[in-house]
N, C-alpha and C positions, 0 to 999 in steps of 0.2 A: 466314631463320625456320626452325624445324624443320616437318618434313611434320606433317600433319594426322595420318597414321598413328602417327607417333611421338610423339605426346601424347595418343595415345587408349587404346583399351584395351590397346593392343600395350605401353603404354608399361610396364610390370612384365617384359615379357619382353626388355628391352633390358637390356645390361652396366652396371653401375655407373657407368662413365665415360661412357657415351653419356646417361644419366638426368642425371647433371651438367651435361652439355653441353646439354640442352633446358631444365631447370631451369633454369639459369644465363641461358639465350637469353631466356626469358621473363621473368626477373627483370629485365636491365637493359632489354630493351624496353618492358616496365611503366614503369620508372624515367623511360625517355627522354620517352614519350609523356604521362605528368604533367609534366615539366618542359616541353613543347611547350606543353600547355594554360596553365600557370600563365604561361608569357610571352604568349601570343597574349589572353589574356582582358582583358589592359589595352587592345589593340587595340581590343576592341569594345565597351567601355565608353568612350563619347563625353564623359562628365564628368571624367575623369581626365585630368590633365596629360600622362600620358605618350601619352595616346589621338592628341593632336594630332599629334603627330611621327612615328608609328609609321603612321596612316592617312594620311599627305599623299597628294596627287595622283602624286605621284612614284612611289610604291611600287605604283601600278595596280590597288588594290582600295580597298572602302570597309568600313565597319563590320558590313553586313548580311551580305557575304562571310564576313566573320571568325568573325561569329555561327554560320552553317551549318558553317564550319569547324571550329569549336570544339565544336560538336553531333557532327559526325563523329568527331571523335578522341574526344569521352567515348564514344560506343558502342564504338569500337574499345579503349578502354581497359579497359570492362567486359568483352569478350570475351578480353582477355589477362590480366586478374586472375582470370578462371575458369580459364583454362589453366592458370595460375601456382598457383592452388589446388589441383588436380588433382596435378600434377607435384610440387611441393615436399610434400604429404602424402604422397606415394610412393616419394619420393626419399630415402634415411635419410644419402646421403653429402653431400648438401648444405647449406650454411649461408651466411647472408647475410653479404655483407663486414662485417667488425669484430667479428664473434659466432664462438664456438667453436661446433664440431658438436657437436650435441645427442645423447648417448648414447641406444639404444634399450634399453629394460626388457629385463630378464633373462629375462623370462619368454617372450619373441617367439625366444629362441635355445633352449630346453628341447626335449628329443627326447624324442618322445612312442612309446610302443610300438605296433606295428602291430595291426591289428582281430586279435581271437582268435574263431573260431568255436565256437559252443556247442554240442555235440554231443547227440542225444538218448539216450533211456536205452534199453538193449539189454533188451528184453523177457523173454530166455533168462539174463538174469545172475542171479547168487546174491543173497543179501539183502544180504549185506555187499559187496558188488562195487555193489550200487545206492544203499546206505549213501554210500559211498566218490564214488559219480559224483554225487549230487546234495549232496554238501560242494563236489566240484570245481566244480559248477555254480554253486553260491550264491558261491563265491569268484570265479569269472569274471565273473559278473552284477555284483557288487562294482566289479571293477576296470574293467568297462566303463561304469558309473556314473560312477565317480570319472574318465576319461578323457573322458565327455563334458563333467562338469563343469570339466575343467582346461582343455578346448578352447573352452568358452565363456568362461570367464575370459582366455584369450588374445586372443580377440575383440575382449573390452572394453578390454583393454590396449591392444591394436595401434589399435583405432579412436581410443582416447584421444591416443595418441603419435602419428598423422596428423594430428588437428587441432590438438594442439599445435605440429606442424611447419608446416602452412598459416598458422595465425595469425602465428607466428614470422616466417614469409617475408612476408606481408603488413605486417605492423607495420614491416620494416626498409625497405620501398619510400619512394622519395621522396615528401614530404607535400604533397599538394595545398594550393595557395594560398588563404586565404579569400575572397580576391577571386573564385574560381571559382564560389561561390555564386551570383553576379551572372547566370549563365547560368539560374538559374532563370525568371527575367524576359523570357528573349530569346521573339521571335515563334515561333522553331521549336518550344519547348515548352511552347507556351500551349494550353491546353486549349478555348480559344475563340478564334475570330477576330481580328484586332487591332483590326477597324473597330467590335466590339464592345468596350463597357467600362463596369464597375460592375455592382452585384449586379441591377439592373432590367432589365440586356440578357442575364442568364442564361437566364431562364425563356424569352428568343424564341430560342436557340439550341440547336440537336439536336446533343447529345454523347453517344456511345457506349462511350466508354471514359476510363481516367482511369491516371493515374500509369504504371510501368513504370520499367525499369531504373536509366535515366539518371536518371529524377525520383527514384528512390529514394537513389542515390548523391548526389545535390545535396542533398537532403533530410537525408540522415544527416551530409554535411560541415556543412551549415548549423547543424545542432543541434550539432556539436563546435565550430564558430567562434562560435556565440552562447553556450555554455558558456565558452568560454576566455577571450573579452571581459568578460563579464557577470558572471564569478564573481568574488566577495569574496575577495581576496589580502591578508592580513596579514602585513605587511612586519616582519621579526627583526633586529634590529641587532646586530652584534658588534663586539668591538674587531679592528682591521685587524692588528695584530701588531704595529706599528711605534711604537707610543705608549712612552712612558716610564713605567714601572711600579714601583713602591714595593715590589713583593716578585715571587714568583716564579709568582703564579699567574695564568693567562690568564684566566680566567674571572672575576676580582674586577668590582665594580659600577663603572661608569665614572662618571666626574666630571660634573657638572651641563652644563659646557660640551659635552662628548661626547653628553649625551642631547641636549641642543639641536640637534646638527648632525645627529645620528641622526635626531631627529623632523621636521626640516627636510627631509632627502633623503628621508624617507618620503612626508612632504607633496608635494614635488616629483614624485616616481615615482608617487604616486596621480593627481597632475594631468596626468602625460603619460598614465597608463593610460587615464584618463576620454576624453582629447583622441583617443587611437587608437581608443577604443569607439566615440566619436561618429563619428568619421571613416568608419570602417568601415559603421555603421548608414547614415550619409549615401550611401554608395556604393549599398547595398543599396535604400534608398529612391528613388535617381536610377533604378535598372535595374527597379524594380516586381517587386521580389521579394516582400516582402509581398502585393500586391495578386495576384500569383499563387498566393501561398498560399490567400488568400480565394478565388479560383477553384476551386482544388483540393477546398478544404473545402466549396464549396458545390455542385460536382458530385459530389462523393461522398456528399453528402445526397440530390442528385437519383437519382443511379445508384441509391440502397440503398435510399430511401424515396418516390422519386415513381413517376409512371406507369409508367414502364419497369423496374422493380424487380423484378419477376416474370420479366423474361427473361433474368434474371442466371443463368449457370451457375455450378458451384462454383469455377472456374480463376477466371471473373471473380470473384467474390465475396471469395477470398482476396487478390488483388491489390488490389481496393478498400479491404481489411480492413490490410495492409501497408501503402497510401498514406496511411490513415488515422490509423495509430497513429504514421508518422513527423511527419505533420503536428501530430497532438497535443504528440509530444516536442518540435518546434521551440516551438509555443505554451506550453507549459509553461516552458520556459526563460525565454520573455520575461517572462512575468507572476510567474515566482519571484524574479527579480532586482529587488532593491533600490536598483541605481544608478539605474535608469530612474522610481524612486518618490521618490528620496532630494530631489533636488535640482532647482531650476528648469530648468536643461537637460534633466536626465532625463525630467520630465515633458513637457517640450516633446517630445522625441524619441518619449516614448510615444504621446504624442495623433498625431503624424505617422504612427508607424507603425499606428496604430488605425485611421487614415482608409483607411488601404489594406486592413491585415488585416480590419476591421471591414465597411467598403464597396467596397472594391476600388478606390480612386480612385488611378489612376496619374499622371494630370498635374496635378490640383486639389489635392492634398492638402496643399499647403503655402498654400493662400487662408486669409486672415484666421485665423491661428493666432498669438500673441504669447505670451500667458501662459495656457494653457488653464485651464480650472476643473475642478474634481472632477466637476460634474454633467455637464460635456460627455465627459470620458473616460468616465464611466459608461455614460452612454449609447451609445458606440462599444464599450463591452465587452458590451453587450447583444446586439449582432449577432453577435460571436463565440461568447458563450455558447449562443445559439440555434442555431446552425450545429451547435455539439459535441453540443447536447442531441438534435438531431433524426437525427443522426448514429448513434447508440447505442443511442435508444430509439423511431425511428421506425420501424424494421423489427426484425426477430427476427434475433438473432445467436447461434450458440452456441459463442461465443468470449468466455467470463466475463473473460480477461486483457485484450481489446480493451475489452469494455463499463468496466472498472476504467480503464484508460488514460483513457479520455471523462471519467471522475467526478473523477478527478485533474485533469484539465485545466479544470475546472468549479471545483474547489475552488482552484486557482491563483488563477484569475479572482475568485473571492471574496474571498482574500487581497489580491490587489493593490488590488480596490477600498477594502477596508478601510482599506491604508496611504495612498492617494492622498485618501480620505475626509476633509472637517473635520466640524464639528460642525453643521452646518446640517442641517433638518431632511430635505431633498430628498437630500443624499448619504445621511444615515442609511437611508433608505427604499431606496435604490438599492441598498445593500449587504445590507439584508435582503431585498429581491428575489432577488439572488444567492444568501442562503443557503436559501430558500425553494425556488428551482430545483434546488439541490443536493439539498434533501432529497425532493424529489419524484423526481428522477432516481433517487436510492437505493433508494426505496421501490416504484417501478416494477419496477426489477432485484431487487429481494428477490422479488418475486411471480411472478418469470419463472420458467420450465420451463427447466433446464440438462441438457447431455447426462449421461449416469450416469457417465460418465468424468472429469467435472470435478471436482477438488478443492478442496472448499469448509473454508476455515478463517478464522483471524481477520484474513489479510491481504487478504481479498476480503469475504467475507459479515460479518466483524467489522467491516471499514473502511465497509460500507454501512449497517450499523446504526448505528455510532456517528455517522456523516455524518445517517442520517434523525432521528437524536433531539434530536441536538444543534441541528440548525438547523429543528425543525418549530414551525411557529408555533402549534400546541396540544400540547406534549409531554404533557401529562396524558391526553389522548386516545390518543395513540400509545401510551403505555406500556400503556393499558388495553386495546388492542388485542391489542399483543404479548403480554402475561399471557394474556388471556381466549382468543383467539381463535388464538394460534401454540402457545406453550409448554405450557398446559393442554390442548391436543389432542395433542400428541404422544403421550403414554400409550395413547389411543383407537386408534391405529394398530398394527398389526401386531408385537407384541413390542417396541414403542416404537421401532422402527427408522423410520418415516416414511416417506415425507414428509408435511408437513402439506397438506391440499389447498387452503387459499388461500395458503400460502405454502410453495412448494416447495423453497425452500433451507434450510429447518428439517428436520431429520433427526437421526439419531444421531450422525452424524459431524461435525455442525455447532451440536449442540446444547449444547455449551459456549460457543461465540461467542454464540449467542442468550444464553444464559443470565447469562454472565459482563457481556456490556453493559446488560440490562435490569437487574440489581439494582445495577449500578455507577450507573445513571442513575435509579433508586430513591432513592437516598441523594443524588445531584445535586438531583433534584427538591425533596427535604426541604429541603437547604440553600437553594433559591432560594424556597421557598416563605415563608419567614419574613422575604424583603426587603422586605413590607409595612410597613403599619403595622398592628401585633397591638394596639394598645390600643383601637383603634376599634370599640367593641360592634357597630356595624352589621354590619360584616363579619365577626363572630366565628364567628356558626352557619355560614357557608359555608366558613371555615376548618377547622372542627370537621368537617365533612363530607369535606372534600379529605384532611385530616391521616388520616381514617378509611380512606379508599381506601387511602393508602398504607402504611399498616400492613395492611390487609388482601391487597395485593399481596404484601409482603413476608413476608405468613405463607402464602399460596399455594404463593410458592416455595420456603418452608422444605417442606410437605406437598408439593411435586412431587416432592424426593427421598426424604423419607421414605416416602412410600406407595409408590414405584418403586425397588426396589433396584437395578435397572439402570443408574438415573441417578445414583446415589449414588457418583458416582468420586470419588476423591481430591481432582482438582484443582476440582471442583464444590464441595466441600464445604470447601475452602479457599477460595475465593469466598466462600460463605455467611459465614464467620467474619471474614473480611476487612472485607466491606461490612458484614455484620451490626453488627458493631463501630461503624464508621463513622457507621451509621444511629442506633445508640444514642447514641452521643457526642453526635451533632448533636440526637438528641432530647431529651436533658439539657439542654444548653446553649441550646436554643431554645422548646423546647415547654414545659417544666415553669414556666419564667418566664411563659410565655403563659397556662398554666393558673391560674397565682396571680392573674392581672389578672382572669380572667371565673370564678374557683373558685364564688364566690356563686350567679350567673344559670344557670352549666353544670355543678353538681357530678355529677349522674348521668352526664354526658356525658364528664364527665374520668373517673371511675372505670372505665365502659366503655373508655375508648381506654387508660388502663393495663392493664387485665385483658388486652386483646389484645396488647399488647405483652409481658405475660409470657409467652406462648404462645411468642413468638420466642425470647425468653431462656431457656426449658426447651429447645430444641432445640440452641441454641447451647452450652449445658451440655453435653447430649448430644453434642454434635462433639467439645469439648473432652475430654470421658471418653473417646470413642472414639478419638482420635489420641494418647492416653497408651496405651490397651489394645493400640492398632496399632503404635505407636513412630514415629509418623509424624512425620519432622523438620518438615516444612513446616507441619503443624497444631500442631505443639508450639512452634515459633517464634511463631505467630501467637496463641498461647494466653494468655501473659501481657496481651497488651493486651486481648485480649476480658474476661477475667477483671476486670479493671482498668475496663471500661466497663460490663461487669454491675453490678459493686461500687458503682459510683457512681450507677448507677440505681436500683438499690436505697436506698441513702441520700437521695438526692434525694426519693425520693418519700415517703418516711417523714417527712423534713423538711416536704414539703408537706402532708401530714395533719396533722403536728403544730401547723403555723401556723393550719391551719384546725379544729382540733380536733375531729380525725376520727380519732384515735386506735383507737377503737372498734372501727374496722373491721379491726383485724389480729387476725389468727387463725393460729397456728402448730400443724403436726400433722405426724405421720410421714410420710415421703418414699417415691415410688416412684423408685428407680434403674431408667433406661429406656435401650436403644440407639438409634441414629440412625434406628432402622425404628419406633420407638415402642414394641416388644416390651420386657418385663419382663425384666430380666438376674434372674442368680441370686441366693440368699440371700449368698453370698460378695462379691458386687457391691454389693448394696445391699439394702434392703428393699423388699418388692413390696406394693405397694396400688393400685388401680385409681384414674384419673381420674374417674370415672363415680362414685363414693362420695362425693363433694363434697359437703359441703351448707352450706346458710347462704345470706345475701344475697348479692346481687352485690359489695357493696363488701368482705364478709367473702371471698369467692371469691377476689377481684382481691389482696387483703392477703395471703390464704393461699398464693396462687402466689410472692407477693414473697418470704416467710418460706420458701417450699418451697425456692426457688431458691438463697437463703442456706445452708439448711441442707443442700442437696444438693451443695454444694462442699465443705461440711465432710464429708461423707461420704465424698465421692470422695477427699479426703485420706486420711482414715482407712482406706480401702480399699487406698489405695496403700501405706501403712504398713505395712499388715497383709501384703500381698503381698510387699514387701521384706523 
């Protein structure tokens, strides 16, 4: 092997030939150690048929000795891979066997001019000389800036090329066998003594560290192995090319017999794949791999959130977070697979895995399990969900990506519970409890203070908001809190930049995520609102009150952008037009028939609700006109649907009034053309008249607004014609 100096900082001083020799040595040494681990892992697993021949007494060693040697080889493998990662990134002349040499970017070979000193002014020079010197200095300064910019670009290109070289070399190594993951269950890598077993003993064991390079390597390998064996692979049948054809088209439709043969082959292939999958899972179970995952989850939760959590330094915290993210990834891969929830055999293995993963049972995981019920599996899922929830919410973490990994893991548990649950009340209650936990965790993370450099967007804050509202046990109260306590509070902060005091995740950068999710769930809540019996007079009053709240929330969201110009961005206006149209369409389809049923008893309330809806319609008309003036393609694309829903609303309301003989409530008058901020436009764009000058009864005002909206559309079209 090369000396330590040859692969250290002096590596770049070596010649190209010596660099190639050093890199090749590390490459083939790494492949050799990987092959050693691949072969000797079977000797350490007494449950496999290969182990009985390898670990016989004639060989002079037992399985425990092999386990220790495998662990030592894994540690050596990590060191070799680190050396290879460094040398391969610096050696531009090395290429893995079977691959062509990767050419270096041309920017790395560009010759740069030497540094030029910028001289000072001569105080005794003439005016013309000073002017010429100033021009020369300006030119030199510009050249120096361009050189600095070019140097920065070259460093970025070089770094990217080095990363590509190292990734290419590591990807060409001999792959580790999936059976190597069994090493996670070895006593030498266990976080608790072999005498202690199960979650009840974890609290009695003093553990000060968790994770490490070897565990990280094995967890990444386990995640990849589980992804490969549990992924759904769709087979695609093609003609072999030897069948008789009636024409020269090789892609013609196969005959019925060919289809049957292809289907049979695909079925057999699927059966073989499932058998291999379950055999590998069985070997993991026999080695206690999933019990070890449980122990690591429990220890990470204890070290981050337990009594000794305050003693963690930054390095320990980073290691715990890295280990937890690997554990989360493996857990998600398990619960996202439909193979484990689709068939009785899959559910049996899921129950066995959960007995280890949820409770840490290494030896008694196969006791009294034949056909597990959905209630039994849900009870085991609770243990895993509690551990994950405690890790991400039990102690503060400044890493939002780490928290999102935990949230996605709980979501995968919820989806798994939905797939395995039957129609019984207990199963539905268990699934609902996972949804509630998901909502509570998301809500808590939304109220956390994150570092200033954390980027908040729809992939994290938007996702948390969606999960919070989707699984909230009282969505109406959640919407009330988000509208009144979050969105309406942002304008009260300095220059609308935020953050909001009670919800630090709401600021000017994340306002779009908050606004989009809230306005979309206002519409979804309206759809869900009419799922009950709307003809029952006893619930009509309560329904009218809730409907009024939803309309007021929509109006508050519209007023938010109308009164604060800095928040009225194009993306926000597009969401107003999109979900405002859906809201009105649902209102017309569901609320108008509901009004017809209860019109006689709640006539005044119905008039008031329609009048409130008309305010939202005004703003939507203003947004449509704004999109025309600004020639915004997205707003123009959404405009026709919005116009259609607004026209339908006018006609349905008129029909409702006509059926109930209230046509006298209609009143037509001259309109006021307004911008999205409510300000009146010039006479060329529409007539000006203040809304405060409206007079008449509430019914007349309401109907006046309906006619006003109808005429406003006509005025807009006439104005466009004049401009054309």
